[in-house]
PyMOL Python script that loads the backbone (N, CA, C, O; Angstrom):
from pymol import cmd

cmd.read_pdbstr("""\
ATOM      1  N   MET A   1       0.650  -1.202   0.504  1.00  0.00           N
ATOM      2  CA  MET A   1       0.523  -0.333  -0.332  1.00  0.00           C
ATOM      3  C   MET A   1       1.294   1.376  -0.312  1.00  0.00           C
ATOM      4  O   MET A   1       2.422   1.495   0.166  1.00  0.00           O
ATOM      5  N   ALA A   2       0.912   2.002  -0.598  1.00  0.00           N
ATOM      6  CA  ALA A   2       1.173   3.290  -1.324  1.00  0.00           C
ATOM      7  C   ALA A   2       1.201   4.418   0.953  1.00  0.00           C
ATOM      8  O   ALA A   2       0.315   4.529   1.801  1.00  0.00           O
ATOM      9  N   THR A   3       2.228   4.759   0.926  1.00  0.00           N
ATOM     10  CA  THR A   3       1.706   5.829   2.156  1.00  0.00           C
ATOM     11  C   THR A   3       1.274   6.631   2.076  1.00  0.00           C
ATOM     12  O   THR A   3       2.064   7.352   1.467  1.00  0.00           O
ATOM     13  N   ARG A   4       0.092   7.360   2.360  1.00  0.00           N
ATOM     14  CA  ARG A   4      -0.974   8.674   2.785  1.00  0.00           C
ATOM     15  C   ARG A   4       0.612  10.255   2.126  1.00  0.00           C
ATOM     16  O   ARG A   4       0.254  11.240   1.481  1.00  0.00           O
ATOM     17  N   ASP A   5       2.000  10.041   2.494  1.00  0.00           N
ATOM     18  CA  ASP A   5       2.655  11.198   2.332  1.00  0.00           C
ATOM     19  C   ASP A   5       3.150  10.665   0.934  1.00  0.00           C
ATOM     20  O   ASP A   5       3.898  11.368   0.254  1.00  0.00           O
ATOM     21  N   SER A   6       2.879   9.855   0.654  1.00  0.00           N
ATOM     22  CA  SER A   6       3.448   9.544  -0.781  1.00  0.00           C
ATOM     23  C   SER A   6       2.599   9.916  -2.171  1.00  0.00           C
ATOM     24  O   SER A   6       3.026  10.222  -3.284  1.00  0.00           O
ATOM     25  N   MET A   7       1.050   9.753  -1.612  1.00  0.00           N
ATOM     26  CA  MET A   7      -0.192   9.933  -2.434  1.00  0.00           C
ATOM     27  C   MET A   7      -0.115  11.456  -2.160  1.00  0.00           C
ATOM     28  O   MET A   7      -0.384  12.056  -3.201  1.00  0.00           O
ATOM     29  N   ASP A   8       0.170  12.338  -1.082  1.00  0.00           N
ATOM     30  CA  ASP A   8      -0.297  13.608  -0.823  1.00  0.00           C
ATOM     31  C   ASP A   8       0.768  14.554  -2.094  1.00  0.00           C
ATOM     32  O   ASP A   8       0.456  15.369  -2.962  1.00  0.00           O
ATOM     33  N   ASN A   9       2.183  13.927  -1.643  1.00  0.00           N
ATOM     34  CA  ASN A   9       3.007  14.494  -2.672  1.00  0.00           C
ATOM     35  C   ASN A   9       2.707  14.160  -4.040  1.00  0.00           C
ATOM     36  O   ASN A   9       3.130  15.060  -4.764  1.00  0.00           O
ATOM     37  N   LEU A  10       2.148  13.230  -4.700  1.00  0.00           N
ATOM     38  CA  LEU A  10       2.237  12.782  -5.524  1.00  0.00           C
ATOM     39  C   LEU A  10       0.685  13.514  -5.983  1.00  0.00           C
ATOM     40  O   LEU A  10       0.283  13.357  -7.136  1.00  0.00           O
ATOM     41  N   MET A  11       0.151  14.041  -5.318  1.00  0.00           N
ATOM     42  CA  MET A  11      -1.602  14.637  -5.455  1.00  0.00           C
ATOM     43  C   MET A  11      -0.748  15.797  -6.444  1.00  0.00           C
ATOM     44  O   MET A  11      -0.748  15.911  -7.670  1.00  0.00           O
ATOM     45  N   GLN A  12       0.058  16.696  -5.258  1.00  0.00           N
ATOM     46  CA  GLN A  12      -0.116  17.537  -5.588  1.00  0.00           C
ATOM     47  C   GLN A  12       1.235  17.835  -6.064  1.00  0.00           C
ATOM     48  O   GLN A  12       1.732  18.905  -5.714  1.00  0.00           O
ATOM     49  N   GLN A  13       2.217  16.655  -7.175  1.00  0.00           N
ATOM     50  CA  GLN A  13       2.758  17.153  -8.092  1.00  0.00           C
ATOM     51  C   GLN A  13       1.888  17.285  -9.838  1.00  0.00           C
ATOM     52  O   GLN A  13       2.195  17.747 -10.937  1.00  0.00           O
ATOM     53  N   VAL A  14       0.485  16.452  -9.128  1.00  0.00           N
ATOM     54  CA  VAL A  14      -0.542  16.417 -10.357  1.00  0.00           C
ATOM     55  C   VAL A  14      -1.140  17.398 -10.600  1.00  0.00           C
ATOM     56  O   VAL A  14      -1.822  17.434 -11.624  1.00  0.00           O
ATOM     57  N   GLU A  15      -1.056  18.782  -9.514  1.00  0.00           N
ATOM     58  CA  GLU A  15      -1.766  19.735  -9.801  1.00  0.00           C
ATOM     59  C   GLU A  15      -0.783  20.393 -10.152  1.00  0.00           C
ATOM     60  O   GLU A  15      -1.001  20.623 -11.341  1.00  0.00           O
ATOM     61  N   ASP A  16       0.213  20.870  -9.867  1.00  0.00           N
ATOM     62  CA  ASP A  16       0.657  21.577 -10.118  1.00  0.00           C
ATOM     63  C   ASP A  16       1.465  21.843 -11.160  1.00  0.00           C
ATOM     64  O   ASP A  16       1.804  22.960 -11.551  1.00  0.00           O
ATOM     65  N   THR A  17       1.870  20.430 -11.757  1.00  0.00           N
ATOM     66  CA  THR A  17       1.731  20.116 -13.640  1.00  0.00           C
ATOM     67  C   THR A  17       0.375  20.182 -13.546  1.00  0.00           C
ATOM     68  O   THR A  17       0.420  21.409 -13.458  1.00  0.00           O
ATOM     69  N   ILE A  18      -0.411  20.029 -13.506  1.00  0.00           N
ATOM     70  CA  ILE A  18      -1.559  20.673 -14.473  1.00  0.00           C
ATOM     71  C   ILE A  18      -1.923  22.372 -14.457  1.00  0.00           C
ATOM     72  O   ILE A  18      -2.314  22.986 -15.449  1.00  0.00           O
ATOM     73  N   ARG A  19      -1.769  22.786 -13.515  1.00  0.00           N
ATOM     74  CA  ARG A  19      -1.619  24.226 -13.525  1.00  0.00           C
ATOM     75  C   ARG A  19      -0.451  24.872 -14.130  1.00  0.00           C
ATOM     76  O   ARG A  19      -0.248  26.065 -13.909  1.00  0.00           O
ATOM     77  N   PHE A  20       0.318  24.199 -14.860  1.00  0.00           N
ATOM     78  CA  PHE A  20       1.427  24.759 -15.682  1.00  0.00           C
ATOM     79  C   PHE A  20       1.088  24.663 -16.692  1.00  0.00           C
ATOM     80  O   PHE A  20       1.099  25.669 -17.402  1.00  0.00           O
ATOM     81  N   ALA A  21       0.629  23.397 -17.219  1.00  0.00           N
ATOM     82  CA  ALA A  21       0.573  22.859 -18.622  1.00  0.00           C
ATOM     83  C   ALA A  21      -0.666  23.529 -18.871  1.00  0.00           C
ATOM     84  O   ALA A  21      -1.014  23.409 -20.046  1.00  0.00           O
ATOM     85  N   GLU A  22      -1.646  24.364 -17.976  1.00  0.00           N
ATOM     86  CA  GLU A  22      -2.851  25.081 -18.907  1.00  0.00           C
ATOM     87  C   GLU A  22      -2.888  26.210 -18.736  1.00  0.00           C
ATOM     88  O   GLU A  22      -3.948  26.721 -19.096  1.00  0.00           O
ATOM     89  N   GLU A  23      -2.026  26.992 -18.245  1.00  0.00           N
ATOM     90  CA  GLU A  23      -1.303  28.034 -18.724  1.00  0.00           C
ATOM     91  C   GLU A  23      -0.474  28.346 -19.178  1.00  0.00           C
ATOM     92  O   GLU A  23      -0.076  29.485 -18.935  1.00  0.00           O
ATOM     93  N   GLN A  24       0.401  27.316 -20.288  1.00  0.00           N
ATOM     94  CA  GLN A  24       1.558  27.349 -20.996  1.00  0.00           C
ATOM     95  C   GLN A  24       0.248  27.075 -21.755  1.00  0.00           C
ATOM     96  O   GLN A  24       0.285  27.858 -22.705  1.00  0.00           O
ATOM     97  N   TYR A  25      -0.948  26.327 -21.825  1.00  0.00           N
ATOM     98  CA  TYR A  25      -1.856  26.598 -22.965  1.00  0.00           C
ATOM     99  C   TYR A  25      -3.142  27.468 -23.121  1.00  0.00           C
ATOM    100  O   TYR A  25      -4.087  27.524 -23.908  1.00  0.00           O
ATOM    101  N   LYS A  26      -2.963  27.752 -22.632  1.00  0.00           N
ATOM    102  CA  LYS A  26      -3.811  29.454 -21.721  1.00  0.00           C
ATOM    103  C   LYS A  26      -2.924  30.018 -23.013  1.00  0.00           C
ATOM    104  O   LYS A  26      -3.278  29.684 -24.144  1.00  0.00           O
ATOM    105  N   GLN A  27      -1.738  30.899 -22.822  1.00  0.00           N
ATOM    106  CA  GLN A  27      -1.099  31.139 -22.928  1.00  0.00           C
ATOM    107  C   GLN A  27      -0.728  31.478 -24.682  1.00  0.00           C
ATOM    108  O   GLN A  27      -0.558  32.491 -25.361  1.00  0.00           O
ATOM    109  N   SER A  28      -0.722  29.382 -25.010  1.00  0.00           N
ATOM    110  CA  SER A  28      -0.568  29.347 -26.427  1.00  0.00           C
ATOM    111  C   SER A  28      -2.139  30.147 -27.224  1.00  0.00           C
ATOM    112  O   SER A  28      -1.817  30.894 -28.148  1.00  0.00           O
ATOM    113  N   SER A  29      -3.101  30.100 -27.071  1.00  0.00           N
ATOM    114  CA  SER A  29      -4.319  30.194 -27.429  1.00  0.00           C
ATOM    115  C   SER A  29      -4.692  31.015 -27.230  1.00  0.00           C
ATOM    116  O   SER A  29      -5.882  31.173 -27.501  1.00  0.00           O
ATOM    117  N   LEU A  30      -3.842  32.236 -26.548  1.00  0.00           N
ATOM    118  CA  LEU A  30      -4.129  33.879 -26.646  1.00  0.00           C
ATOM    119  C   LEU A  30      -3.203  33.783 -27.540  1.00  0.00           C
ATOM    120  O   LEU A  30      -3.431  34.851 -28.109  1.00  0.00           O
ATOM    121  N   GLN A  31      -2.417  33.379 -28.056  1.00  0.00           N
ATOM    122  CA  GLN A  31      -1.071  34.167 -28.790  1.00  0.00           C
ATOM    123  C   GLN A  31      -0.684  33.735 -29.880  1.00  0.00           C
ATOM    124  O   GLN A  31       0.365  33.998 -30.468  1.00  0.00           O
ATOM    125  N   GLU A  32      -1.964  32.700 -30.341  1.00  0.00           N
ATOM    126  CA  GLU A  32      -2.012  31.679 -31.566  1.00  0.00           C
ATOM    127  C   GLU A  32      -0.820  31.179 -32.580  1.00  0.00           C
ATOM    128  O   GLU A  32      -0.753  30.745 -33.730  1.00  0.00           O
ATOM    129  N   GLN A  33       0.365  31.580 -31.176  1.00  0.00           N
ATOM    130  CA  GLN A  33       1.503  30.862 -30.891  1.00  0.00           C
ATOM    131  C   GLN A  33       1.911  29.972 -29.503  1.00  0.00           C
ATOM    132  O   GLN A  33       1.391  30.255 -28.423  1.00  0.00           O
ATOM    133  N   TYR A  34       2.578  29.224 -29.595  1.00  0.00           N
ATOM    134  CA  TYR A  34       3.364  29.537 -27.985  1.00  0.00           C
ATOM    135  C   TYR A  34       4.464  29.204 -28.210  1.00  0.00           C
ATOM    136  O   TYR A  34       4.843  28.974 -29.358  1.00  0.00           O
ATOM    137  N   ASN A  35       5.324  29.089 -27.038  1.00  0.00           N
ATOM    138  CA  ASN A  35       6.340  29.710 -26.340  1.00  0.00           C
ATOM    139  C   ASN A  35       6.976  27.681 -26.896  1.00  0.00           C
ATOM    140  O   ASN A  35       6.306  26.652 -26.804  1.00  0.00           O
ATOM    141  N   ASN A  36       8.053  27.802 -27.283  1.00  0.00           N
ATOM    142  CA  ASN A  36       8.000  26.018 -27.474  1.00  0.00           C
ATOM    143  C   ASN A  36       9.095  25.537 -26.360  1.00  0.00           C
ATOM    144  O   ASN A  36       9.144  24.311 -26.257  1.00  0.00           O
ATOM    145  N   ASP A  37       9.973  26.255 -25.514  1.00  0.00           N
ATOM    146  CA  ASP A  37      10.542  25.493 -24.511  1.00  0.00           C
ATOM    147  C   ASP A  37       9.736  25.533 -23.761  1.00  0.00           C
ATOM    148  O   ASP A  37      10.034  24.803 -22.815  1.00  0.00           O
ATOM    149  N   ASN A  38       8.580  26.124 -23.598  1.00  0.00           N
ATOM    150  CA  ASN A  38       7.837  25.996 -21.700  1.00  0.00           C
ATOM    151  C   ASN A  38       6.603  25.205 -22.362  1.00  0.00           C
ATOM    152  O   ASN A  38       5.917  24.501 -21.621  1.00  0.00           O
ATOM    153  N   TYR A  39       6.288  25.299 -23.769  1.00  0.00           N
ATOM    154  CA  TYR A  39       5.289  24.124 -24.167  1.00  0.00           C
ATOM    155  C   TYR A  39       5.575  22.812 -24.408  1.00  0.00           C
ATOM    156  O   TYR A  39       4.732  21.917 -24.454  1.00  0.00           O
ATOM    157  N   THR A  40       6.783  22.678 -24.567  1.00  0.00           N
ATOM    158  CA  THR A  40       7.285  21.530 -24.662  1.00  0.00           C
ATOM    159  C   THR A  40       7.525  20.665 -23.111  1.00  0.00           C
ATOM    160  O   THR A  40       7.400  19.482 -22.793  1.00  0.00           O
ATOM    161  N   GLN A  41       7.940  21.944 -22.343  1.00  0.00           N
ATOM    162  CA  GLN A  41       8.838  21.466 -20.715  1.00  0.00           C
ATOM    163  C   GLN A  41       7.062  21.091 -20.710  1.00  0.00           C
ATOM    164  O   GLN A  41       7.027  20.002 -21.285  1.00  0.00           O
ATOM    165  N   ALA A  42       5.803  21.419 -20.391  1.00  0.00           N
ATOM    166  CA  ALA A  42       4.581  21.808 -19.688  1.00  0.00           C
ATOM    167  C   ALA A  42       4.134  19.903 -20.501  1.00  0.00           C
ATOM    168  O   ALA A  42       3.661  18.881 -20.005  1.00  0.00           O
ATOM    169  N   LEU A  43       4.475  20.167 -21.500  1.00  0.00           N
ATOM    170  CA  LEU A  43       4.310  18.277 -22.002  1.00  0.00           C
ATOM    171  C   LEU A  43       5.586  17.268 -21.236  1.00  0.00           C
ATOM    172  O   LEU A  43       5.292  16.205 -20.690  1.00  0.00           O
ATOM    173  N   GLN A  44       6.342  17.545 -21.271  1.00  0.00           N
ATOM    174  CA  GLN A  44       6.978  16.775 -20.769  1.00  0.00           C
ATOM    175  C   GLN A  44       6.817  17.008 -19.592  1.00  0.00           C
ATOM    176  O   GLN A  44       6.660  15.805 -19.384  1.00  0.00           O
ATOM    177  N   GLN A  45       6.720  17.381 -18.739  1.00  0.00           N
ATOM    178  CA  GLN A  45       6.518  17.326 -17.178  1.00  0.00           C
ATOM    179  C   GLN A  45       4.702  15.960 -17.329  1.00  0.00           C
ATOM    180  O   GLN A  45       4.777  14.825 -16.858  1.00  0.00           O
ATOM    181  N   LEU A  46       3.598  16.385 -17.913  1.00  0.00           N
ATOM    182  CA  LEU A  46       2.230  15.991 -18.293  1.00  0.00           C
ATOM    183  C   LEU A  46       3.065  14.213 -18.196  1.00  0.00           C
ATOM    184  O   LEU A  46       3.005  13.581 -17.141  1.00  0.00           O
ATOM    185  N   GLU A  47       3.606  13.778 -19.138  1.00  0.00           N
ATOM    186  CA  GLU A  47       4.450  12.587 -19.604  1.00  0.00           C
ATOM    187  C   GLU A  47       5.715  12.318 -17.774  1.00  0.00           C
ATOM    188  O   GLU A  47       5.555  11.292 -17.113  1.00  0.00           O
ATOM    189  N   ASP A  48       6.331  12.939 -17.517  1.00  0.00           N
ATOM    190  CA  ASP A  48       7.035  12.208 -16.160  1.00  0.00           C
ATOM    191  C   ASP A  48       5.373  12.089 -15.169  1.00  0.00           C
ATOM    192  O   ASP A  48       4.957  11.023 -14.716  1.00  0.00           O
ATOM    193  N   THR A  49       4.956  12.866 -15.079  1.00  0.00           N
ATOM    194  CA  THR A  49       3.946  12.814 -13.412  1.00  0.00           C
ATOM    195  C   THR A  49       2.939  11.403 -13.941  1.00  0.00           C
ATOM    196  O   THR A  49       2.369  10.571 -13.235  1.00  0.00           O
ATOM    197  N   TYR A  50       2.981  11.505 -15.200  1.00  0.00           N
ATOM    198  CA  TYR A  50       1.695  10.370 -15.754  1.00  0.00           C
ATOM    199  C   TYR A  50       2.408   8.840 -15.355  1.00  0.00           C
ATOM    200  O   TYR A  50       1.737   7.916 -14.895  1.00  0.00           O
ATOM    201  N   GLN A  51       4.185   8.733 -15.670  1.00  0.00           N
ATOM    202  CA  GLN A  51       4.334   7.797 -15.234  1.00  0.00           C
ATOM    203  C   GLN A  51       4.671   7.616 -13.553  1.00  0.00           C
ATOM    204  O   GLN A  51       4.537   6.630 -12.828  1.00  0.00           O
ATOM    205  N   ASP A  52       5.182   9.050 -13.249  1.00  0.00           N
ATOM    206  CA  ASP A  52       5.217   8.490 -11.525  1.00  0.00           C
ATOM    207  C   ASP A  52       3.664   7.605 -11.359  1.00  0.00           C
ATOM    208  O   ASP A  52       3.580   6.402 -11.110  1.00  0.00           O
ATOM    209  N   ILE A  53       2.657   8.430 -11.543  1.00  0.00           N
ATOM    210  CA  ILE A  53       1.349   8.137 -11.390  1.00  0.00           C
ATOM    211  C   ILE A  53       0.955   5.841 -11.737  1.00  0.00           C
ATOM    212  O   ILE A  53       0.172   5.115 -11.127  1.00  0.00           O
ATOM    213  N   ALA A  54       1.706   5.568 -12.651  1.00  0.00           N
ATOM    214  CA  ALA A  54       1.739   4.371 -13.126  1.00  0.00           C
ATOM    215  C   ALA A  54       2.696   3.589 -12.078  1.00  0.00           C
ATOM    216  O   ALA A  54       2.187   2.623 -11.509  1.00  0.00           O
ATOM    217  N   LYS A  55       4.077   3.931 -11.765  1.00  0.00           N
ATOM    218  CA  LYS A  55       4.339   3.669 -10.697  1.00  0.00           C
ATOM    219  C   LYS A  55       4.351   3.255  -9.044  1.00  0.00           C
ATOM    220  O   LYS A  55       4.963   2.507  -8.281  1.00  0.00           O
ATOM    221  N   MET A  56       2.807   4.665  -9.010  1.00  0.00           N
ATOM    222  CA  MET A  56       2.770   4.680  -8.082  1.00  0.00           C
ATOM    223  C   MET A  56       1.750   3.019  -7.421  1.00  0.00           C
ATOM    224  O   MET A  56       1.677   2.281  -6.439  1.00  0.00           O
ATOM    225  N   ALA A  57       1.061   3.249  -9.013  1.00  0.00           N
ATOM    226  CA  ALA A  57      -0.381   2.486  -8.621  1.00  0.00           C
ATOM    227  C   ALA A  57      -0.293   1.075  -7.855  1.00  0.00           C
ATOM    228  O   ALA A  57      -0.952   0.540  -6.963  1.00  0.00           O
ATOM    229  N   ILE A  58       1.636   0.474  -9.171  1.00  0.00           N
ATOM    230  CA  ILE A  58       1.741  -1.005  -8.061  1.00  0.00           C
ATOM    231  C   ILE A  58       1.741  -0.962  -6.684  1.00  0.00           C
ATOM    232  O   ILE A  58       1.838  -2.023  -6.067  1.00  0.00           O
ATOM    233  N   SER A  59       1.658  -0.041  -6.172  1.00  0.00           N
ATOM    234  CA  SER A  59       2.096  -0.580  -4.576  1.00  0.00           C
ATOM    235  C   SER A  59       0.104   0.120  -4.015  1.00  0.00           C
ATOM    236  O   SER A  59      -0.033  -0.080  -2.808  1.00  0.00           O
ATOM    237  N   ALA A  60      -0.536   0.451  -4.327  1.00  0.00           N
ATOM    238  CA  ALA A  60      -1.294   1.662  -4.291  1.00  0.00           C
ATOM    239  C   ALA A  60      -2.251   0.237  -4.022  1.00  0.00           C
ATOM    240  O   ALA A  60      -1.967  -0.836  -4.554  1.00  0.00           O
ATOM    241  N   ASN A  61      -3.599   0.455  -2.970  1.00  0.00           N
ATOM    242  CA  ASN A  61      -4.383  -0.201  -3.290  1.00  0.00           C
ATOM    243  C   ASN A  61      -5.387   0.030  -4.283  1.00  0.00           C
ATOM    244  O   ASN A  61      -5.335   0.814  -5.230  1.00  0.00           O
ATOM    245  N   ALA A  62      -6.531  -0.938  -3.870  1.00  0.00           N
ATOM    246  CA  ALA A  62      -7.582  -0.404  -4.546  1.00  0.00           C
ATOM    247  C   ALA A  62      -8.527   1.089  -4.501  1.00  0.00           C
ATOM    248  O   ALA A  62      -8.917   1.646  -5.528  1.00  0.00           O
ATOM    249  N   GLN A  63      -8.817   1.630  -3.012  1.00  0.00           N
ATOM    250  CA  GLN A  63      -8.958   3.026  -3.364  1.00  0.00           C
ATOM    251  C   GLN A  63      -8.131   3.805  -3.957  1.00  0.00           C
ATOM    252  O   GLN A  63      -8.539   4.385  -4.963  1.00  0.00           O
ATOM    253  N   GLN A  64      -6.753   4.030  -3.498  1.00  0.00           N
ATOM    254  CA  GLN A  64      -5.792   4.317  -4.176  1.00  0.00           C
ATOM    255  C   GLN A  64      -6.008   4.587  -5.876  1.00  0.00           C
ATOM    256  O   GLN A  64      -6.337   5.583  -6.521  1.00  0.00           O
ATOM    257  N   ARG A  65      -5.738   3.526  -6.159  1.00  0.00           N
ATOM    258  CA  ARG A  65      -5.496   2.894  -7.809  1.00  0.00           C
ATOM    259  C   ARG A  65      -7.122   3.557  -8.268  1.00  0.00           C
ATOM    260  O   ARG A  65      -7.081   3.597  -9.498  1.00  0.00           O
ATOM    261  N   ASP A  66      -8.232   3.977  -7.896  1.00  0.00           N
ATOM    262  CA  ASP A  66      -9.163   3.907  -8.568  1.00  0.00           C
ATOM    263  C   ASP A  66      -8.909   5.853  -8.361  1.00  0.00           C
ATOM    264  O   ASP A  66      -9.341   6.472  -9.333  1.00  0.00           O
ATOM    265  N   GLN A  67      -8.041   7.087  -6.802  1.00  0.00           N
ATOM    266  CA  GLN A  67      -7.603   7.601  -7.765  1.00  0.00           C
ATOM    267  C   GLN A  67      -6.448   7.961  -8.427  1.00  0.00           C
ATOM    268  O   GLN A  67      -6.497   9.190  -8.488  1.00  0.00           O
ATOM    269  N   LEU A  68      -5.582   7.631  -8.880  1.00  0.00           N
ATOM    270  CA  LEU A  68      -4.983   7.043  -9.503  1.00  0.00           C
ATOM    271  C   LEU A  68      -4.938   7.504 -11.026  1.00  0.00           C
ATOM    272  O   LEU A  68      -4.321   8.333 -11.695  1.00  0.00           O
ATOM    273  N   HIS A  69      -5.971   6.480 -11.234  1.00  0.00           N
ATOM    274  CA  HIS A  69      -6.521   6.459 -12.296  1.00  0.00           C
ATOM    275  C   HIS A  69      -7.035   7.405 -12.665  1.00  0.00           C
ATOM    276  O   HIS A  69      -6.846   7.598 -13.866  1.00  0.00           O
ATOM    277  N   ARG A  70      -8.090   8.692 -11.802  1.00  0.00           N
ATOM    278  CA  ARG A  70      -8.610   8.900 -11.924  1.00  0.00           C
ATOM    279  C   ARG A  70      -7.715  10.551 -12.310  1.00  0.00           C
ATOM    280  O   ARG A  70      -8.023  11.488 -13.047  1.00  0.00           O
ATOM    281  N   MET A  71      -6.623  10.317 -11.483  1.00  0.00           N
ATOM    282  CA  MET A  71      -5.334  11.556 -12.123  1.00  0.00           C
ATOM    283  C   MET A  71      -4.875  11.463 -13.381  1.00  0.00           C
ATOM    284  O   MET A  71      -4.520  12.422 -14.067  1.00  0.00           O
ATOM    285  N   ARG A  72      -4.871   9.527 -13.934  1.00  0.00           N
ATOM    286  CA  ARG A  72      -4.022  10.005 -14.894  1.00  0.00           C
ATOM    287  C   ARG A  72      -4.823  10.433 -16.474  1.00  0.00           C
ATOM    288  O   ARG A  72      -4.398  10.735 -17.589  1.00  0.00           O
ATOM    289  N   LEU A  73      -6.065  10.281 -15.914  1.00  0.00           N
ATOM    290  CA  LEU A  73      -7.696  10.459 -17.133  1.00  0.00           C
ATOM    291  C   LEU A  73      -7.653  12.259 -16.975  1.00  0.00           C
ATOM    292  O   LEU A  73      -8.000  13.167 -17.730  1.00  0.00           O
ATOM    293  N   GLN A  74      -7.266  12.234 -16.096  1.00  0.00           N
ATOM    294  CA  GLN A  74      -7.294  14.536 -16.150  1.00  0.00           C
ATOM    295  C   GLN A  74      -5.155  14.316 -16.999  1.00  0.00           C
ATOM    296  O   GLN A  74      -5.160  14.446 -18.223  1.00  0.00           O
ATOM    297  N   LEU A  75      -4.044  14.105 -16.523  1.00  0.00           N
ATOM    298  CA  LEU A  75      -3.243  14.100 -17.328  1.00  0.00           C
ATOM    299  C   LEU A  75      -3.273  13.501 -18.817  1.00  0.00           C
ATOM    300  O   LEU A  75      -2.370  13.627 -19.643  1.00  0.00           O
ATOM    301  N   GLN A  76      -4.167  13.003 -18.950  1.00  0.00           N
ATOM    302  CA  GLN A  76      -4.301  12.678 -20.283  1.00  0.00           C
ATOM    303  C   GLN A  76      -5.011  13.617 -21.053  1.00  0.00           C
ATOM    304  O   GLN A  76      -4.619  14.313 -21.990  1.00  0.00           O
ATOM    305  N   GLN A  77      -5.557  13.576 -20.787  1.00  0.00           N
ATOM    306  CA  GLN A  77      -7.312  14.730 -21.054  1.00  0.00           C
ATOM    307  C   GLN A  77      -6.086  15.665 -22.429  1.00  0.00           C
ATOM    308  O   GLN A  77      -5.734  15.610 -23.607  1.00  0.00           O
ATOM    309  N   LEU A  78      -5.803  16.781 -20.578  1.00  0.00           N
ATOM    310  CA  LEU A  78      -5.111  17.699 -20.988  1.00  0.00           C
ATOM    311  C   LEU A  78      -3.937  17.863 -22.204  1.00  0.00           C
ATOM    312  O   LEU A  78      -3.748  18.798 -22.982  1.00  0.00           O
ATOM    313  N   GLN A  79      -3.182  16.490 -22.039  1.00  0.00           N
ATOM    314  CA  GLN A  79      -2.056  16.226 -22.874  1.00  0.00           C
ATOM    315  C   GLN A  79      -2.253  16.216 -24.479  1.00  0.00           C
ATOM    316  O   GLN A  79      -1.807  16.863 -25.427  1.00  0.00           O
ATOM    317  N   ASN A  80      -3.332  14.933 -24.247  1.00  0.00           N
ATOM    318  CA  ASN A  80      -3.651  15.155 -25.451  1.00  0.00           C
ATOM    319  C   ASN A  80      -4.273  16.348 -26.339  1.00  0.00           C
ATOM    320  O   ASN A  80      -4.300  16.211 -27.562  1.00  0.00           O
ATOM    321  N   THR A  81      -4.828  17.643 -25.668  1.00  0.00           N
ATOM    322  CA  THR A  81      -5.583  18.510 -26.172  1.00  0.00           C
ATOM    323  C   THR A  81      -4.783  19.457 -26.164  1.00  0.00           C
ATOM    324  O   THR A  81      -4.928  20.421 -26.915  1.00  0.00           O
ATOM    325  N   MET A  82      -4.092  19.380 -25.566  1.00  0.00           N
ATOM    326  CA  MET A  82      -1.421  19.936 -25.729  1.00  0.00           C
ATOM    327  C   MET A  82      -1.282  19.979 -27.473  1.00  0.00           C
ATOM    328  O   MET A  82      -1.386  20.764 -28.416  1.00  0.00           O
ATOM    329  N   VAL A  83      -0.925  18.324 -27.116  1.00  0.00           N
ATOM    330  CA  VAL A  83      -0.640  17.624 -28.958  1.00  0.00           C
ATOM    331  C   VAL A  83      -1.424  18.065 -30.116  1.00  0.00           C
ATOM    332  O   VAL A  83      -0.873  18.184 -31.210  1.00  0.00           O
ATOM    333  N   LEU A  84      -2.798  18.340 -29.937  1.00  0.00           N
ATOM    334  CA  LEU A  84      -3.688  18.702 -30.728  1.00  0.00           C
ATOM    335  C   LEU A  84      -3.461  19.939 -30.963  1.00  0.00           C
ATOM    336  O   LEU A  84      -2.985  20.347 -32.022  1.00  0.00           O
ATOM    337  N   GLU A  85      -3.767  20.624 -30.039  1.00  0.00           N
ATOM    338  CA  GLU A  85      -3.162  22.500 -30.436  1.00  0.00           C
ATOM    339  C   GLU A  85      -1.820  22.622 -30.781  1.00  0.00           C
ATOM    340  O   GLU A  85      -1.501  23.384 -31.693  1.00  0.00           O
ATOM    341  N   GLY A  86      -0.786  21.810 -30.021  1.00  0.00           N
ATOM    342  CA  GLY A  86       0.803  22.356 -31.410  1.00  0.00           C
ATOM    343  C   GLY A  86       0.608  21.858 -32.256  1.00  0.00           C
ATOM    344  O   GLY A  86       1.477  22.116 -33.089  1.00  0.00           O
ATOM    345  N   GLU A  87      -0.185  21.133 -32.644  1.00  0.00           N
ATOM    346  CA  GLU A  87      -0.382  20.705 -34.343  1.00  0.00           C
ATOM    347  C   GLU A  87      -0.769  22.374 -34.873  1.00  0.00           C
ATOM    348  O   GLU A  87      -0.156  22.865 -35.821  1.00  0.00           O
ATOM    349  N   ASN A  88      -1.713  23.045 -34.226  1.00  0.00           N
ATOM    350  CA  ASN A  88      -2.729  23.966 -35.377  1.00  0.00           C
ATOM    351  C   ASN A  88      -1.810  24.716 -35.412  1.00  0.00           C
ATOM    352  O   ASN A  88      -1.662  25.193 -36.537  1.00  0.00           O
ATOM    353  N   LEU A  89      -0.699  25.246 -34.271  1.00  0.00           N
ATOM    354  CA  LEU A  89      -0.066  25.886 -34.024  1.00  0.00           C
ATOM    355  C   LEU A  89       1.480  26.143 -35.338  1.00  0.00           C
ATOM    356  O   LEU A  89       2.364  26.966 -35.098  1.00  0.00           O
TER     357      LEU A  89
END
""", "prot")
cmd.dss("prot")
cmd.show_as("cartoon", "prot")
cmd.util.cbc("prot")
cmd.orient("prot")
């Protein structure tokens, strides 16, 4: 079972990653262009955090796995949106 502290830390990481990625996405939408470095960094953070969730799921109990699955879906949705937006810019 994953510890409460490790789950809390991962949840904070997910929130921070989503906040940063959404900020980069909004900036790119407003400017109709994107800062390649920050946009790419946001996508990389999304992928890294996704991998961290997958690792945590190995030692998680059923309730934690459900919570991790929901976090993973949020990351995937944002990642997909950003990839599609990046192709259009």
